[in-house]
Every structure is written in C-alpha cells, then in structure tokens.
C-alpha positions as CSV (number, residue, x, y, z in Angstrom):
1,M,-75.4,37.4,10.6
2,R,-78.3,39.4,8.9
3,V,-77.4,37.7,5.6
4,A,-77.5,34.3,7.2
5,I,-80.9,35.0,8.8
6,V,-82.4,36.4,5.6
7,E,-81.2,33.5,3.5
8,S,-82.3,30.7,5.9
9,E,-85.8,29.3,5.8
10,K,-85.3,27.7,9.3
11,L,-83.4,29.1,12.3
12,A,-82.5,27.2,15.4
13,S,-80.6,27.8,18.6
14,S,-79.7,25.8,21.6
15,P,-80.2,26.4,25.4
16,L,-76.4,26.7,25.7
17,A,-76.3,29.4,23.0
18,V,-79.2,31.2,24.7
19,F,-77.3,31.1,28.0
20,E,-74.1,32.3,26.5
21,A,-75.8,35.2,24.6
22,S,-77.8,36.2,27.7
23,C,-74.7,36.4,29.9
24,R,-72.8,38.3,27.2
25,I,-75.6,40.8,26.7
26,A,-76.0,41.3,30.5
27,K,-72.3,42.1,30.7
28,L,-72.2,44.4,27.7
29,R,-75.4,46.3,28.5
30,R,-74.9,46.2,32.3
31,I,-78.4,44.7,32.8
32,S,-79.6,41.7,34.8
33,I,-79.2,38.2,33.3
34,D,-83.1,37.9,33.4
35,E,-83.4,41.1,31.3
36,A,-80.8,39.8,28.9
37,Y,-82.5,36.5,28.7
38,S,-85.8,38.2,27.8
39,A,-84.0,40.3,25.1
40,T,-82.4,37.1,23.7
41,M,-85.7,35.3,23.6
42,E,-87.4,38.3,22.0
43,F,-84.8,38.2,19.3
44,L,-85.4,34.5,18.7
45,T,-89.1,35.1,18.5
46,I,-88.8,38.0,16.1
47,T,-86.5,35.9,13.8
48,G,-88.7,32.8,14.1
49,A,-85.8,30.8,15.6
50,Q,-86.6,27.7,17.6
51,V,-84.6,26.6,20.7
52,Q,-83.9,23.0,20.0
53,A,-83.5,20.6,22.9
54,I,-80.1,19.0,23.7
55,D,-80.7,15.3,23.9
56,A,-78.4,12.4,24.6
57,E,-77.7,12.0,20.9
58,T,-76.6,15.6,20.6
59,G,-74.5,15.2,23.7
60,R,-72.7,12.2,22.2
61,A,-72.2,14.1,18.9
62,A,-70.6,16.9,21.0
63,H,-68.2,14.3,22.5
64,T,-67.3,13.1,19.0
65,C,-66.7,16.7,18.0
66,A,-64.5,17.3,21.0
67,A,-62.4,14.1,20.3
68,R,-61.6,15.7,16.9
69,Y,-61.6,19.5,17.4
70,H,-61.4,20.3,21.1
71,L,-58.6,22.7,22.3
72,L,-57.1,19.9,24.4
73,T,-56.5,17.8,21.2
74,G,-54.1,20.4,19.7
75,H,-56.3,20.8,16.6
76,P,-56.2,24.3,15.1
77,A,-60.0,24.7,15.6
78,R,-59.4,24.8,19.4
79,L,-63.2,24.4,20.1
80,N,-64.4,24.8,23.7
81,M,-67.4,23.0,25.3
82,G,-70.0,25.5,24.0
83,D,-68.5,25.3,20.5
84,C,-68.7,21.5,20.5
85,F,-72.3,21.6,21.5
86,A,-73.0,24.3,18.8
87,Y,-71.3,22.0,16.2
88,A,-73.4,19.0,17.4
89,A,-76.6,21.0,17.4
90,A,-76.0,22.2,13.8
91,R,-75.3,18.7,12.7
92,A,-78.4,17.3,14.4
93,S,-80.6,20.0,12.8
94,G,-79.0,19.9,9.4
95,L,-78.7,23.7,9.4
96,K,-75.7,25.8,8.7
97,L,-73.9,27.1,11.8
98,A,-73.7,30.9,12.1
99,Y,-70.5,31.8,14.0
100,K,-67.9,34.5,14.5
101,G,-64.2,34.1,14.8
102,N,-61.8,31.6,13.1
103,D,-62.4,28.4,15.1
104,F,-65.0,26.7,12.9
105,V,-63.1,27.4,9.6
106,H,-60.8,24.6,10.7
107,T,-63.7,22.1,11.0
108,D,-65.9,20.3,8.4
109,I,-69.1,22.0,9.6
110,D,-71.2,23.9,7.0
111,G,-71.3,27.4,8.3
112,V,-71.7,31.1,7.8
113,R,-69.0,33.3,9.4
114,F,-70.0,36.8,10.4
115,G,-68.4,39.8,12.0
116,P,-65.5,42.1,11.1
117,E,-63.2,39.2,10.1
118,A,-65.9,37.5,7.9
119,A,-64.4,35.8,4.9
120,P,-65.0,32.6,3.0
121,T,-65.7,29.7,5.5
122,R,-63.4,27.3,3.8
123,P,-59.7,27.8,3.2
C-alpha cells in the first residue's frame, strides 16, 4: 500500500472503509473503537486522504456492482457489501482502488493490490 500512496496524487476513503478499519484495528490492538477511530483518522490526515461522502448515486453504483459481482450472484469476485461500496466509491472518485486479497482481480475496477499475495491486478 505504501507504493500506492506514494504514487497517488489524491487519496480518498469512505465512511464504510473508516468504520471497517477502525473495528479491525480495535480488535487487533485490543483498544477501544474510539481509540482505533482516532488512529484511523490520524493516518488519513497524515496521508492527506479525504473521506468522501456516500451519496445516493454512489449507493446506486454499489447496487449495480452487486448485481454483477456480489457473492450471491456466483461471480468469482464474491464481493460483499463493503466491497461493493468500495468499488462504487472508487468509480465515483476516478481513483484506483487499493485492496488486499483476490476478490477485485475478478472485476473490471482499476486497482492496486497489496499484501503478501500481491501480484498483477489483471489475469
């Protein structure tokens, strides 16, 4: 993810991603969700990332994403609700999606995969 941050001129996140990150950090560090939220927001401030609002248009785009890639459709991407909103937010902002895992490699989103399994984002 460091590479994605360094190479990007603009960074954005969504309230859903902030929520997910805060909950995960709280669990891993065994701290309160409020402390984890503060740490998450501090990270976003340091990196210059903006938290973009989720509006009705982004919500509709998440539904469109779900119709194509949601785990209930049987598509190999198997995106969940949070993934669909991340996809929609990336589309709305025109930015690349930074992600880990293998789900988004099965979609048409322009992204940067990070983590131990990182490899080219397109098969």
